[in-house]
Backbone as a chain_set.jsonl record, in Angstrom:
{"seq": "MASKADQQQDVEQLRLAIPAEAGYIAMARMFAGSVARHYGCDEDVVEDVKVAVSEACTNSVKAHRESGTTEQIELRARETNGDLTFEIVDSGKGIDTEMQTAVNEGSATPAAGLYEGSLGLTLIRSLFPGADISRNLDRGTTVRFVVAAGEVPDELEASPLG", "coords": {"N": [[126.921, 64.937, 88.142], [126.351, 66.964, 85.132], [126.596, 65.439, 81.126], [128.551, 66.138, 78.627], [127.067, 66.104, 76.198], [124.778, 67.259, 77.843], [125.561, 69.142, 78.831], [126.129, 70.965, 77.197], [123.724, 71.539, 75.902], [123.068, 72.948, 77.858], [120.931, 71.755, 79.637], [119.098, 70.963, 82.739], [120.339, 67.982, 85.059], [119.401, 65.919, 86.707], [120.234, 63.336, 88.658], [120.724, 59.495, 90.631], [122.703, 57.819, 92.391], [122.558, 54.749, 92.501], [123.623, 52.055, 95.076], [123.861, 48.187, 93.793], [121.973, 46.693, 94.843], [119.188, 44.603, 95.949], [117.511, 46.151, 97.868], [117.502, 48.957, 97.828], [116.422, 49.196, 95.875], [113.64, 50.822, 96.035], [114.625, 53.187, 97.101], [115.344, 54.197, 94.076], [113.127, 53.973, 93.501], [111.627, 55.981, 94.619], [112.754, 58.628, 94.1], [113.003, 58.857, 91.669], [109.713, 58.988, 91.341], [109.817, 61.236, 92.841], [110.73, 62.9, 90.955], [109.333, 62.956, 88.556], [107.225, 64.342, 90.147], [107.909, 66.943, 90.879], [108.248, 67.974, 88.049], [105.299, 67.774, 87.451], [103.972, 65.579, 86.228], [100.946, 64.236, 86.546], [99.482, 61.942, 89.398], [98.835, 58.848, 88.469], [100.615, 58.631, 85.768], [102.829, 58.549, 87.673], [102.909, 57.128, 88.997], [103.434, 54.68, 86.982], [105.89, 55.335, 85.806], [107.421, 54.935, 88.608], [106.99, 51.928, 88.674], [107.847, 51.48, 86.158], [110.867, 52.25, 86.032], [111.947, 50.559, 88.994], [111.018, 47.633, 87.565], [113.796, 48.305, 85.551], [115.632, 48.745, 87.244], [115.771, 46.387, 89.03], [116.671, 44.206, 87.345], [118.796, 45.531, 86.646], [119.973, 45.721, 89.087], [120.396, 42.328, 89.156], [122.294, 42.032, 86.977], [124.266, 42.992, 87.572], [124.313, 41.759, 89.359], [124.951, 38.934, 87.979], [127.626, 40.009, 87.309], [128.909, 40.16, 88.427], [130.298, 42.832, 89.081], [131.066, 45.618, 91.054], [130.366, 48.417, 90.737], [128.089, 51.154, 90.789], [124.468, 51.745, 90.32], [122.78, 54.034, 88.096], [120.561, 56.841, 88.053], [118.587, 58.63, 85.959], [117.601, 61.731, 85.338], [116.358, 64.473, 83.469], [114.581, 67.639, 81.902], [113.558, 68.436, 78.953], [111.901, 70.776, 77.148], [109.835, 70.34, 76.982], [108.829, 67.788, 78.052], [109.837, 64.635, 79.861], [112.127, 62.927, 80.438], [113.962, 59.376, 82.122], [116.46, 58.114, 82.182], [117.679, 54.687, 83.087], [121.249, 53.527, 84.42], [123.511, 50.918, 83.778], [126.467, 48.361, 84.428], [126.528, 46.252, 84.286], [126.781, 42.531, 82.418], [125.296, 43.728, 79.716], [122.961, 43.946, 77.469], [121.245, 41.042, 75.711], [121.363, 41.824, 72.398], [120.327, 41.258, 69.589], [118.831, 38.578, 71.043], [116.883, 40.101, 72.329], [116.375, 41.795, 69.581], [114.509, 39.722, 68.333], [112.997, 38.658, 70.896], [111.333, 40.849, 70.339], [110.64, 41.334, 67.775], [108.739, 38.699, 67.855], [109.566, 36.199, 67.108], [110.481, 35.0, 68.987], [110.745, 33.036, 71.63], [112.354, 33.116, 74.697], [114.189, 31.08, 76.898], [113.751, 29.911, 80.11], [115.144, 31.699, 82.137], [117.368, 32.474, 80.541], [117.035, 34.688, 79.477], [116.833, 36.881, 80.85], [115.148, 39.107, 83.015], [113.14, 39.592, 80.873], [110.432, 39.643, 80.939], [109.951, 42.287, 82.545], [111.113, 43.756, 80.651], [109.4, 43.863, 79.039], [106.672, 45.015, 80.345], [107.943, 48.032, 80.858], [108.094, 48.263, 78.313], [105.253, 48.201, 77.524], [103.986, 50.193, 79.214], [105.325, 52.317, 78.416], [105.66, 53.302, 75.853], [107.577, 53.978, 73.346], [109.972, 53.139, 74.865], [113.301, 52.884, 74.845], [115.219, 50.168, 74.503], [119.309, 49.322, 75.125], [122.179, 48.457, 74.563], [124.996, 49.148, 75.934], [128.233, 50.807, 75.107], [130.138, 51.065, 76.648], [129.795, 48.725, 78.841], [127.149, 47.026, 80.228], [123.808, 48.171, 80.535], [121.321, 50.437, 78.989], [117.924, 51.092, 80.206], [115.703, 53.57, 78.991], [113.077, 55.92, 78.765], [110.222, 57.75, 78.319], [108.613, 60.462, 78.726], [105.497, 63.114, 78.95], [105.842, 66.272, 80.233], [104.204, 67.658, 83.131], [102.765, 71.151, 83.843], [104.203, 72.693, 86.54], [103.516, 73.206, 89.334], [103.807, 76.777, 91.116], [104.765, 76.392, 94.055], [106.858, 74.599, 93.867], [108.938, 75.269, 92.14], [111.555, 75.389, 92.894], [112.559, 73.606, 93.907], [113.477, 70.185, 93.198], [113.401, 67.637, 94.625], [110.922, 69.033, 96.054]], "CA": [[127.894, 65.747, 86.822], [125.438, 66.89, 83.657], [127.677, 65.14, 80.894], [128.838, 67.307, 77.859], [126.194, 67.223, 75.307], [123.717, 68.081, 78.272], [125.907, 70.861, 79.281], [126.564, 72.013, 75.769], [122.529, 71.697, 75.466], [122.748, 74.029, 79.162], [119.921, 71.143, 80.281], [120.029, 70.395, 83.75], [120.147, 66.51, 84.754], [119.026, 65.037, 88.11], [121.168, 61.921, 88.859], [120.877, 59.526, 91.739], [123.556, 56.546, 91.627], [122.457, 53.21, 94.154], [124.021, 50.261, 95.346], [123.712, 46.79, 93.008], [121.273, 45.634, 95.914], [117.646, 45.066, 96.198], [117.742, 47.071, 99.168], [117.848, 50.591, 97.58], [115.472, 49.694, 94.449], [112.719, 51.53, 96.901], [115.276, 54.449, 96.676], [115.27, 54.723, 93.179], [111.445, 54.439, 92.787], [110.951, 57.461, 95.245], [113.338, 59.712, 93.723], [111.898, 58.883, 89.979], [108.323, 59.729, 91.708], [109.077, 63.044, 93.604], [111.472, 64.219, 89.997], [107.907, 63.128, 88.045], [105.814, 65.06, 90.018], [108.197, 68.006, 90.627], [107.599, 68.336, 86.593], [104.082, 68.279, 86.776], [103.438, 64.779, 85.515], [99.888, 63.665, 87.089], [99.771, 60.329, 89.518], [99.12, 58.042, 87.786], [102.175, 58.54, 85.121], [103.784, 58.754, 88.254], [102.89, 55.447, 89.593], [103.595, 54.313, 85.706], [107.237, 56.133, 86.401], [107.598, 54.156, 89.625], [106.99, 50.46, 87.81], [109.294, 51.054, 84.984], [111.885, 52.606, 87.086], [111.767, 49.488, 89.554], [111.487, 46.919, 86.598], [114.647, 48.313, 85.225], [116.549, 48.631, 88.458], [115.833, 44.931, 89.297], [116.851, 44.619, 85.818], [119.925, 46.424, 86.386], [120.769, 44.443, 90.236], [120.706, 41.152, 88.494], [122.976, 41.684, 85.851], [125.905, 43.287, 88.415], [125.333, 39.998, 90.727], [125.82, 37.922, 87.13], [128.514, 39.894, 85.993], [130.187, 40.511, 90.083], [130.659, 44.453, 89.419], [130.165, 46.386, 92.117], [129.818, 49.56, 90.704], [126.832, 51.719, 91.205], [123.385, 51.544, 89.202], [122.422, 55.616, 87.703], [119.261, 57.023, 87.365], [119.314, 60.393, 85.588], [116.847, 62.649, 84.864], [115.787, 65.672, 82.289], [113.279, 67.888, 81.385], [113.78, 68.926, 77.6], [111.545, 70.861, 76.018], [108.12, 69.83, 77.823], [109.55, 66.188, 77.619], [110.494, 64.404, 80.951], [113.149, 61.65, 79.889], [114.573, 58.511, 82.665], [117.306, 56.367, 82.017], [118.768, 53.305, 84.077], [122.119, 53.01, 83.494], [123.674, 49.861, 84.628], [127.517, 48.637, 84.196], [126.612, 44.558, 84.112], [127.688, 42.212, 80.621], [124.757, 43.869, 78.375], [121.49, 42.56, 77.084], [121.463, 40.574, 74.023], [120.731, 42.643, 71.502], [119.788, 39.554, 68.888], [118.058, 38.117, 71.524], [116.053, 41.33, 72.195], [115.157, 42.209, 69.02], [114.203, 38.223, 68.274], [111.873, 38.569, 71.151], [110.783, 41.878, 70.297], [109.589, 40.365, 66.826], [107.894, 37.555, 67.939], [109.886, 35.388, 66.083], [111.887, 34.326, 69.57], [110.443, 32.697, 73.298], [114.009, 33.048, 75.338], [114.102, 29.936, 77.506], [113.427, 30.306, 81.041], [116.267, 31.752, 82.502], [118.313, 32.629, 79.461], [117.345, 36.161, 79.022], [117.292, 37.843, 82.624], [114.12, 40.405, 83.046], [112.774, 39.907, 79.447], [108.991, 40.2, 81.499], [110.161, 43.345, 83.591], [111.416, 45.078, 79.636], [108.126, 44.136, 78.439], [106.184, 45.321, 81.026], [108.491, 48.541, 81.187], [107.302, 49.305, 77.312], [103.778, 48.74, 77.514], [103.888, 51.445, 79.911], [106.171, 53.567, 77.337], [105.642, 52.033, 74.065], [108.519, 54.752, 72.697], [111.287, 52.78, 75.831], [114.309, 52.289, 74.11], [116.584, 49.86, 75.785], [120.114, 49.085, 74.378], [123.911, 48.013, 75.101], [125.788, 50.421, 76.083], [129.266, 51.077, 73.939], [131.749, 50.071, 77.175], [129.653, 47.872, 79.156], [126.119, 47.18, 80.586], [122.655, 48.271, 79.802], [120.486, 52.064, 79.577], [116.88, 51.886, 79.881], [116.044, 54.79, 78.521], [111.909, 56.413, 78.327], [109.983, 59.485, 78.309], [106.83, 61.198, 79.513], [105.188, 64.858, 78.981], [106.019, 66.671, 81.682], [103.165, 68.514, 83.02], [102.276, 72.445, 84.604], [105.202, 73.059, 87.64], [103.198, 74.284, 90.371], [105.282, 77.797, 91.522], [105.712, 76.037, 95.228], [107.316, 74.261, 93.8], [109.629, 75.767, 91.345], [112.588, 76.148, 93.767], [113.75, 72.023, 94.022], [112.795, 68.625, 92.332], [112.632, 67.024, 95.485], [110.303, 69.639, 96.658]], "C": [[127.07, 65.859, 85.843], [126.765, 65.715, 82.577], [127.515, 66.002, 79.149], [127.962, 67.517, 76.848], [125.086, 67.525, 76.705], [124.476, 69.35, 78.95], [126.077, 71.704, 78.266], [124.986, 72.778, 75.983], [122.056, 72.729, 76.919], [120.637, 73.068, 79.554], [119.964, 70.447, 81.313], [119.18, 68.703, 84.029], [119.774, 66.268, 86.339], [120.129, 63.282, 88.362], [121.365, 61.707, 90.65], [121.978, 58.411, 91.817], [123.041, 56.182, 93.068], [123.254, 52.233, 94.11], [123.524, 49.569, 94.257], [122.967, 45.897, 94.092], [120.037, 46.485, 96.206], [117.099, 45.952, 96.787], [116.557, 48.866, 98.473], [117.254, 50.589, 96.067], [114.176, 50.544, 95.09], [113.433, 53.464, 97.058], [114.746, 55.149, 95.541], [114.055, 55.249, 92.909], [111.117, 55.973, 93.647], [111.959, 58.17, 94.895], [112.78, 59.933, 92.091], [110.252, 59.793, 90.467], [108.292, 61.122, 92.388], [109.857, 63.538, 92.167], [109.784, 64.461, 89.268], [106.883, 64.308, 88.444], [106.061, 66.918, 90.391], [107.873, 69.115, 89.294], [106.22, 67.998, 86.378], [103.037, 66.982, 86.708], [101.853, 64.427, 87.13], [100.156, 62.092, 87.94], [99.587, 59.038, 88.676], [100.151, 57.758, 86.422], [102.698, 58.234, 86.172], [103.843, 57.278, 89.008], [103.42, 54.891, 87.553], [105.301, 54.229, 85.759], [107.783, 54.992, 87.591], [107.987, 53.017, 89.064], [108.099, 50.281, 87.244], [110.692, 51.674, 85.936], [112.235, 51.263, 88.456], [112.329, 48.053, 88.982], [112.893, 47.183, 86.376], [115.933, 48.431, 85.893], [116.73, 47.451, 88.927], [116.513, 44.441, 88.544], [118.602, 44.63, 86.249], [120.892, 45.322, 88.067], [121.423, 43.329, 89.952], [121.699, 40.54, 87.52], [124.133, 42.309, 86.056], [126.144, 42.531, 89.03], [125.675, 38.927, 89.469], [127.203, 38.071, 86.665], [129.427, 40.249, 87.241], [130.82, 41.765, 90.143], [129.658, 44.83, 90.492], [130.14, 47.818, 92.033], [128.178, 50.129, 90.737], [125.715, 51.311, 89.863], [123.13, 53.02, 89.616], [121.473, 55.559, 87.422], [119.278, 58.178, 86.354], [117.859, 60.803, 85.095], [116.449, 63.592, 84.295], [114.803, 66.122, 81.99], [114.303, 69.126, 80.263], [112.548, 69.322, 77.15], [109.65, 70.241, 76.291], [108.097, 67.982, 78.088], [109.955, 65.82, 78.838], [111.132, 62.989, 80.679], [113.769, 61.176, 81.687], [115.385, 58.027, 81.851], [117.947, 56.13, 82.929], [119.977, 53.08, 83.479], [122.914, 51.749, 84.185], [125.081, 49.577, 84.069], [127.817, 46.705, 84.212], [127.333, 44.185, 82.579], [126.956, 43.142, 79.667], [124.191, 43.091, 78.154], [121.735, 42.484, 76.278], [121.058, 41.295, 73.366], [120.006, 41.756, 70.576], [118.581, 39.386, 70.092], [116.355, 39.242, 71.579], [115.254, 41.459, 71.183], [114.308, 40.635, 68.682], [112.745, 38.166, 69.208], [110.614, 39.843, 71.289], [109.833, 42.074, 69.371], [108.235, 39.856, 66.827], [108.141, 36.464, 67.921], [110.461, 34.631, 67.277], [111.055, 34.056, 71.229], [112.022, 32.6, 73.869], [113.522, 31.827, 76.456], [114.579, 30.138, 78.835], [114.764, 30.531, 81.882], [117.321, 32.696, 81.722], [118.034, 34.19, 79.277], [116.573, 36.793, 79.774], [116.583, 38.998, 81.913], [113.218, 40.923, 81.818], [110.79, 40.307, 80.01], [109.066, 41.483, 81.745], [110.166, 44.412, 81.888], [110.343, 44.485, 79.439], [106.983, 45.131, 79.106], [106.652, 47.122, 80.746], [108.02, 49.291, 79.272], [105.805, 49.189, 76.824], [103.361, 49.756, 78.391], [104.289, 52.669, 79.275], [106.378, 52.966, 76.376], [107.255, 52.601, 73.543], [109.913, 53.998, 73.76], [112.115, 52.155, 74.813], [115.131, 51.824, 75.371], [117.819, 49.376, 74.765], [121.227, 48.835, 75.665], [124.29, 48.829, 75.278], [127.486, 50.072, 75.273], [130.44, 50.054, 74.596], [131.375, 48.765, 77.548], [127.842, 48.29, 79.327], [124.779, 47.276, 79.354], [121.831, 49.844, 79.824], [118.985, 51.32, 79.324], [116.227, 52.868, 80.199], [113.906, 55.433, 77.906], [111.38, 57.862, 79.231], [108.762, 59.638, 78.184], [107.174, 62.471, 79.52], [105.097, 65.013, 80.254], [104.528, 67.948, 81.954], [103.339, 70.405, 83.801], [103.481, 72.198, 86.208], [104.363, 73.725, 88.092], [104.021, 75.351, 90.723], [105.792, 77.143, 92.753], [106.959, 74.852, 95.11], [109.033, 73.68, 93.025], [111.388, 75.403, 91.81], [113.643, 74.586, 93.556], [113.11, 70.847, 93.855], [112.608, 67.518, 93.349], [111.068, 67.67, 96.585], [109.169, 68.897, 97.502]], "O": [[126.821, 64.743, 85.385], [127.722, 65.238, 83.187], [126.434, 66.352, 78.675], [127.803, 68.654, 76.404], [124.315, 68.387, 76.281], [123.939, 70.324, 79.477], [126.165, 72.93, 78.347], [124.816, 73.985, 76.159], [120.917, 73.183, 77.031], [119.552, 73.64, 79.653], [120.62, 69.405, 81.302], [118.112, 68.28, 83.587], [120.47, 67.038, 87.001], [120.305, 62.339, 87.591], [121.717, 62.482, 91.54], [122.036, 58.032, 90.647], [123.023, 56.76, 94.155], [123.536, 51.607, 93.088], [122.696, 50.196, 93.598], [123.204, 44.702, 94.264], [119.731, 47.651, 96.455], [116.179, 46.59, 96.277], [115.482, 49.426, 98.684], [117.414, 51.484, 95.237], [113.608, 51.05, 94.122], [112.833, 54.538, 97.096], [114.046, 56.161, 95.564], [113.747, 56.324, 92.392], [110.416, 56.877, 93.193], [112.276, 58.629, 95.992], [112.297, 60.931, 91.556], [109.838, 60.871, 90.04], [107.348, 61.901, 92.527], [109.69, 64.751, 92.033], [109.131, 65.503, 89.298], [106.11, 64.964, 87.745], [105.239, 67.832, 90.327], [107.506, 70.29, 89.279], [105.838, 67.904, 85.212], [101.831, 67.027, 86.954], [102.005, 64.452, 88.351], [100.82, 61.2, 87.413], [100.561, 58.356, 88.356], [100.397, 56.586, 86.14], [103.414, 57.272, 85.894], [104.793, 56.619, 89.431], [104.532, 55.402, 87.685], [105.887, 53.147, 85.75], [108.649, 54.198, 87.223], [109.191, 52.86, 88.862], [109.02, 49.489, 87.448], [111.372, 50.789, 86.455], [113.419, 51.469, 88.72], [113.316, 47.421, 89.357], [113.573, 46.341, 86.963], [117.039, 48.285, 85.373], [117.872, 47.229, 89.331], [117.446, 43.969, 89.196], [119.389, 43.699, 86.078], [121.893, 44.606, 88.086], [122.597, 43.105, 90.245], [121.963, 39.371, 87.239], [125.008, 42.364, 85.192], [127.25, 42.19, 89.451], [126.537, 38.08, 89.703], [127.904, 37.259, 86.061], [130.594, 40.596, 87.062], [131.708, 41.997, 90.963], [128.475, 44.653, 90.783], [129.932, 48.491, 93.043], [127.222, 49.355, 90.7], [126.003, 50.773, 88.794], [123.161, 53.431, 90.776], [121.035, 54.66, 86.705], [120.414, 58.535, 86.042], [117.138, 60.025, 84.471], [115.511, 63.806, 85.063], [113.882, 65.348, 81.726], [115.13, 70.016, 80.464], [111.867, 68.407, 76.687], [108.687, 69.881, 75.613], [107.112, 67.269, 78.277], [110.651, 66.732, 79.284], [110.424, 61.985, 80.762], [114.02, 62.07, 82.495], [115.024, 57.51, 80.794], [118.661, 56.887, 83.586], [120.077, 52.593, 82.353], [122.804, 51.759, 85.411], [125.336, 50.36, 83.154], [128.882, 46.089, 84.168], [128.023, 44.889, 81.842], [127.65, 43.53, 78.727], [124.366, 41.887, 78.339], [122.361, 43.342, 75.656], [119.953, 41.646, 73.779], [118.856, 41.52, 70.947], [117.532, 40.027, 70.019], [115.244, 39.11, 71.066], [114.026, 41.382, 71.232], [113.122, 40.764, 68.989], [111.664, 37.818, 68.731], [109.558, 39.885, 71.921], [108.729, 42.597, 69.522], [107.178, 40.174, 66.282], [107.437, 35.598, 68.44], [111.004, 33.575, 66.951], [110.842, 35.06, 71.908], [112.798, 31.873, 73.249], [112.33, 31.817, 76.764], [115.743, 30.523, 78.941], [115.4, 29.55, 82.267], [117.997, 33.548, 82.299], [118.982, 34.875, 78.893], [115.552, 37.299, 79.308], [116.905, 39.637, 80.911], [112.726, 42.04, 81.654], [110.091, 41.138, 79.432], [108.184, 42.109, 81.157], [109.523, 45.456, 81.779], [109.993, 44.821, 80.57], [106.445, 45.975, 78.39], [105.658, 47.743, 80.37], [107.725, 50.465, 79.05], [105.274, 49.889, 75.961], [102.218, 50.181, 78.223], [103.803, 53.784, 79.466], [107.262, 52.147, 76.126], [108.115, 51.741, 73.351], [111.014, 54.372, 73.356], [111.814, 51.198, 74.099], [115.522, 52.329, 76.423], [117.475, 49.038, 73.632], [121.226, 48.927, 76.893], [123.827, 49.708, 74.551], [127.702, 48.909, 74.932], [131.149, 49.152, 74.148], [131.957, 47.766, 77.125], [127.284, 49.288, 78.871], [124.631, 46.881, 78.197], [121.821, 50.364, 80.94], [118.828, 50.927, 78.168], [116.039, 53.211, 81.366], [113.579, 55.297, 76.728], [111.788, 58.577, 80.147], [107.964, 58.946, 77.552], [108.234, 63.028, 79.805], [104.574, 64.34, 81.142], [104.068, 68.781, 81.174], [104.442, 70.574, 84.32], [103.188, 71.194, 86.857], [104.15, 74.829, 87.59], [105.203, 75.01, 90.697], [107.016, 77.119, 92.88], [107.707, 74.403, 95.978], [109.787, 72.71, 93.11], [112.262, 75.201, 90.967], [114.824, 74.445, 93.235], [112.095, 70.615, 94.512], [111.842, 66.581, 93.122], [110.431, 67.073, 97.452], [108.414, 69.546, 98.225]]}, "num_chains": 1, "name": "protein.A"}
């Protein structure tokens, strides 16, 4: 189901919810790759999307395990004005935004295990410099990144997983 903001803007949003288990990360990768291909992204971009989704989902699985939540991880994708936005939303305890800011500014280096997934988040930002990694209002973290969609081939127009 699309969010209220998406419904008001009449934006189609594709979603995949997976259990917070490592074995389902491959499914999220396939979903993200299929969506990127459907929206005309070239194969280099498709591969980058798959890597970023894998890293974000890996962090989400760890966050869920550490917080003891059994809720699913949600992957969302939507195309707006020629851009394709991906979001990975989890329900873990949420990212430490103060540590995240310090690491991003280079003013802190987290102790091993203190800032779980910091290398994954760095990799996501290296692939998609505009990536936004933020704490959700209720709990959990959302990783959001945007890629330019290409021209959708006519034969794929009917199905996003064509």
